[in-house]
C-alpha positions in Angstrom: -0.1 -0.1 -0.1 3.0 2.6 1.0 4.6 1.8 -2.4 1.2 2.4 -4.2 0.7 5.7 -2.8 3.8 6.5 -3.2 3.9 5.5 -6.9 0.6 7.8 -7.3 2.2 10.9 -5.6 4.9 10.1 -8.3 2.1 10.6 -11.1 0.5 13.5 -9.6 4.0 15.4 -9.4 4.5 14.1 -13.8 0.7 15.5 -14.4 1.2 18.6 -12.4 4.3 19.7 -14.9 7.5 18.5 -14.0 10.6 20.1 -16.0 10.6 21.1 -19.5 7.4 21.8 -21.6 8.9 20.8 -24.9 9.3 17.9 -27.0 13.0 18.0 -28.9 14.6 15.3 -30.5 15.9 12.8 -28.1 14.0 14.9 -24.9 11.1 13.7 -23.2 8.5 15.4 -21.1 10.9 16.1 -18.3 14.0 17.1 -19.8 16.8 14.7 -18.0 14.5 12.6 -15.6 17.7 11.8 -14.0 18.8 15.2 -13.2 18.4 17.0 -9.8 20.0 15.9 -6.8 18.2 13.6 -4.0 19.6 13.9 -0.6 17.3 11.0 1.4 18.9 7.9 0.4 15.4 5.9 0.4 13.7 8.0 -1.9 16.6 8.2 -4.1 16.7 4.6 -4.4 12.9 4.9 -5.0 13.3 7.3 -7.7 15.7 5.2 -9.2 13.7 2.0 -9.2 10.7 3.6 -10.6 13.1 5.0 -13.3 14.1 1.9 -14.2 11.1 0.0 -14.2 9.5 2.5 -16.5 12.4 2.3 -19.0 12.1 -1.9 -18.8 8.2 -1.4 -19.4 8.9 1.0 -22.4 12.0 -1.2 -23.8 11.1 -4.8 -23.0 10.7 -7.2 -26.1 7.4 -7.9 -24.4 4.2 -8.1 -26.3 2.3 -6.3 -23.3 5.5 -4.0 -23.1 6.2 -0.1 -25.2 8.2 -1.5 -27.5 6.1 -3.0 -30.2 3.4 -0.4 -30.1 6.3 2.9 -29.7 7.3 1.2 -32.7 4.5 1.5 -34.7 3.1 4.9 -33.1 6.9 6.4 -34.4 6.0 5.1 -37.8 2.9 6.9 -37.8 4.5 10.2 -36.1 7.1 10.2 -39.0 4.2 10.3 -41.6 2.5 12.9 -39.4 5.4 15.5 -39.7 4.4 15.8 -43.5 0.5 15.5 -42.9 -0.2 17.6 -40.0 -3.4 17.1 -38.3 -3.5 13.4 -38.6 -4.0 12.8 -35.0 -5.2 15.7 -33.0 -9.2 16.0 -32.5 -9.5 12.9 -35.0 -11.6 9.8 -34.3 -9.1 7.1 -34.4 -10.2 3.3 -35.1 -7.3 0.6 -34.4 -8.1 -2.3 -36.6 -7.0 -5.9 -35.5 -5.3 -4.4 -32.3 -3.9 -7.9 -31.2 -4.7 -9.9 -27.9 -1.5 -9.0 -26.2 -1.3 -5.1 -26.4 -5.1 -4.6 -27.6 -5.2 -0.5 -26.2 -1.2 0.4 -26.4 -1.6 1.9 -29.5 -5.2 3.5 -28.9 -3.9 5.0 -25.1 -0.6 6.4 -26.9 -2.8 8.3 -29.8 -5.4 9.7 -27.1 -2.6 11.0 -24.9 -1.3 12.5 -28.0 -4.6 14.3 -28.5 -7.1 12.3 -30.3 -10.6 13.2 -30.0 -11.5 9.3 -29.4 -9.9 6.2 -30.1 -11.6 2.2 -30.7 -9.6 -0.6 -30.6 -11.1 -3.9 -32.2 -10.1 -7.5 -32.6 -11.1 -11.2 -33.0 -9.5 -12.6 -30.4 -9.7 -12.2 -26.7 -7.1 -10.2 -24.7 -4.5 -12.6 -23.3 -3.7 -12.0 -19.4 -5.7 -8.7 -18.9 -4.4 -8.0 -15.7 -1.3 -7.9 -17.1 -2.1 -5.6 -20.1 -3.5 -3.3 -17.5 -0.5 -3.0 -15.4 1.6 -2.7 -18.6 -0.3 -0.1 -19.7 -0.2 1.7 -16.5 3.5 1.8 -16.9 3.2 2.7 -20.7 1.2 6.1 -19.4 3.7 6.8 -16.9 6.4 6.1 -19.3 5.0 8.8 -22.1 4.0 11.5 -19.5 7.3 11.1 -17.7 9.7 11.1 -20.9 10.9 7.9 -20.4 9.4 6.2 -23.3 10.6 5.3 -26.8 7.9 8.1 -28.4 9.6 10.7 -31.3 7.5 13.1 -29.6 8.9 15.8 -31.8 7.5 14.3 -35.0 3.8 15.0 -33.3 4.3 18.6 -32.2 2.9 17.2 -28.9 1.0 19.5 -26.6 2.9 18.0 -23.4 0.2 19.7 -21.2 -2.7 17.9 -23.1 -0.6 14.8 -22.7 -0.3 15.2 -19.1 -4.2 16.1 -18.4 -5.4 13.3 -21.0 -3.7 10.8 -18.4 -5.8 12.1 -15.7 -8.9 11.1 -17.5 -7.6 7.2 -16.8 -8.3 5.3 -13.5 -4.4 4.7 -13.2 -5.1 3.0 -9.8 -7.5 0.8 -11.8 -5.0 -0.2 -14.2 -2.4 -1.0 -11.5 -5.1 -3.3 -9.9 -5.2 -5.1 -12.7 -8.5 -4.0 -14.2 -8.3 -2.7 -17.6 -11.8 -1.9 -18.7 -12.5 0.5 -15.8 -9.0 2.0 -16.0 -9.6 3.0 -19.8 -10.5 6.8 -20.4 -14.0 7.4 -21.3 -13.2 8.3 -25.0 -11.0 5.0 -25.4 -13.0 2.4 -26.7 -12.5 -2.1 -27.1 -14.6 -4.1 -28.7 -14.2 -7.9 -29.4 -15.8 -7.6 -33.0 -15.3 -7.7 -36.7 -15.2 -4.1 -38.3 -18.3 -4.9 -40.1 -20.2 -5.9 -37.3 -19.5 -2.3 -35.4 -22.6 -0.2 -35.5 -22.9 2.6 -38.0 -21.7 5.2 -35.7 -19.0 2.9 -34.0 -17.3 2.0 -37.6 -16.8 6.0 -38.7 -13.6 7.2 -38.3 -10.9 9.9 -39.3 -7.8 7.5 -38.8 -7.6 3.5 -39.1 -4.5 2.1 -38.3 -3.5 -1.6 -38.7 -0.3 -2.9 -37.8 0.6 -6.0 -39.7 -3.1 -7.4 -40.0 -4.3 -6.8 -43.5 -2.5 -10.2 -44.7 -4.8 -11.9 -42.3 -8.0 -11.0 -43.2 -9.6 -13.5 -45.6 -12.3 -10.6 -46.5 -10.0 -7.7 -47.0 -12.2 -6.3 -50.0 -15.5 -6.5 -47.8 -13.6 -4.8 -45.1 -12.2 -2.0 -47.0 -14.8 -1.1 -49.0 -17.0 -1.0 -45.7 -14.3 1.4 -44.5 -14.8 3.4 -47.3 -18.0 4.2 -46.5 -17.2 5.1 -43.2 -14.2 7.1 -43.5 -14.1 11.1 -43.5 -13.5 12.5 -47.0 -10.3 13.5 -45.4 -9.5 10.8 -43.4 -6.3 8.5 -43.9 -5.5 4.8 -43.3 -2.2 3.7 -42.0 -1.4 0.1 -42.4 1.3 -1.8 -42.3 1.6 -5.2 -44.0 3.9 -8.2 -44.0 3.8 -10.2 -47.0 6.3 -12.7 -45.3 5.3 -16.0 -44.3 4.8 -15.5 -40.9 6.0 -19.0 -39.7 9.2 -17.1 -39.7 8.4 -15.4 -36.4 7.5 -18.4 -35.0 10.7 -20.2 -35.5 13.1 -17.9 -37.5 15.8 -20.9 -37.4 13.5 -23.2 -39.6 12.0 -20.7 -42.0 12.4 -18.4 -44.3 10.9 -15.3 -45.4 9.1 -16.5 -48.3 8.7 -20.3 -47.2 5.0 -20.7 -48.1 6.2 -20.1 -51.9 8.0 -23.3 -51.6 5.3 -25.5 -50.0 2.1 -23.2 -50.1 1.9 -24.2 -46.6 0.7 -22.1 -43.1 2.0 -22.7 -39.7 -1.9 -22.2 -38.8 -4.3 -23.1 -41.6 -5.5 -20.0 -43.0 -3.7 -17.7 -40.7 -2.0 -15.3 -43.7 -4.2 -14.9 -47.2 -1.2 -15.0 -49.1 -2.3 -11.8 -51.3 0.9 -10.5 -53.0 2.1 -6.9 -52.9 0.8 -5.8 -56.3 -2.5 -7.8 -55.8 -2.8 -5.9 -52.4 -2.5 -2.6 -54.4 -5.0 -3.3 -56.8 -7.5 -4.2 -54.1 -6.4 -1.3 -52.3 -7.7 0.6 -55.5 -10.9 -1.6 -56.1 -12.1 -1.1 -53.0 -12.2 2.9 -53.3 -8.9 4.4 -51.9 -5.8 5.7 -53.4 -2.3 5.4 -52.5 -1.0 8.5 -50.9 2.1 6.9 -50.0 3.7 3.4 -50.0 7.2 2.1 -48.6 7.9 -1.2 -49.8 11.0 -3.2 -48.0 12.4 -5.6 -50.9 14.7 -8.0 -50.0 16.7 -10.1 -52.7 16.0 -13.6 -53.5 18.9 -15.9 -54.3 18.9 -17.7 -57.5 19.0 -20.9 -55.7 15.9 -20.5 -53.4 14.0 -18.9 -56.5 14.8 -22.2 -58.6 13.0 -24.0 -55.7 9.0 -22.1 -56.1 5.8 -23.5 -56.8 5.4 -23.0 -60.4 2.0 -20.9 -59.5 5.0 -18.2 -57.5 7.6 -18.8 -60.2 6.2 -16.8 -62.6 5.1 -13.7 -60.5 7.3 -10.8 -61.1 10.2 -10.0 -59.3 8.6 -6.9 -57.4 6.1 -9.6 -55.9 8.6 -12.1 -55.0 11.0 -10.1 -53.0 8.6 -7.4 -51.6 8.4 -8.3 -47.8 6.3 -5.9 -45.9 4.9 -2.3 -47.2 3.7 0.9 -44.8 1.0 2.1 -46.6 -1.0 5.4 -46.4 -4.1 5.4 -48.0 -6.7 8.4 -48.6 -10.3 7.9 -50.4 -10.3 8.3 -53.8 
């Protein structure tokens, strides 16, 4: 109990404004969080414990930690520097938010000024208590400047970021209660996108991180999204064209293993839509590609010789494009 009270005091101090009120490359909300001499040895240890815990939560390679969500958000923030207003006061929908970090991106974007956020997925959250506590840590790491978010790209209003943090029930999150701990305008549902109500489907920005390649009815989803997106809205989507078995056993599988055996480490896990077909599907659904940032990896002649005949006839671009970051606008 004493530790919880002390942590809550720390949060209150952060939210009322510690240190600098500016975001610069490589700087957080508080300038240098290690600056300032602490004389009391017990308080000094407690301070270092807090900083170490928040930095660990922000950096650890855990699905419930901050790293993966921060990576996705930073990609969006870099684009937002070229497209101002993509986040602030917008309705944001996280399509396929995942079972292990379902509201992480939604929380961060809400802290950065989104009007509202809604996260949806078909899979129930894994360890919701652990997720709640991790999100407590994520919120603290953002408002204290200890996260890896590149705030300077967003021209972030840091006082708004702190005041938004006050809308979360941090005690509930720390107690493992994910739903009660969320701010009122941060939503989360287990649902197909098409099954949401008409009001819930509407958005100004949809984000999707490595999900489009898993959706069997992707054209139906995007056609539905085209009817629901605001006229000046965006879809920000990272698509992985690699065989996802590579993630489950990197020592055994290559990037393009299913082009050789046509298998799938989970039947139906990937839809196997290739890069050019994905581009055509996007356009057919009523969107134009504002930006596309494909990544290609060169395929050796020896590996290419082992491809199944139907894949051997693909263009070199389709064979070798392993991922792409898309920014879409309504056509």
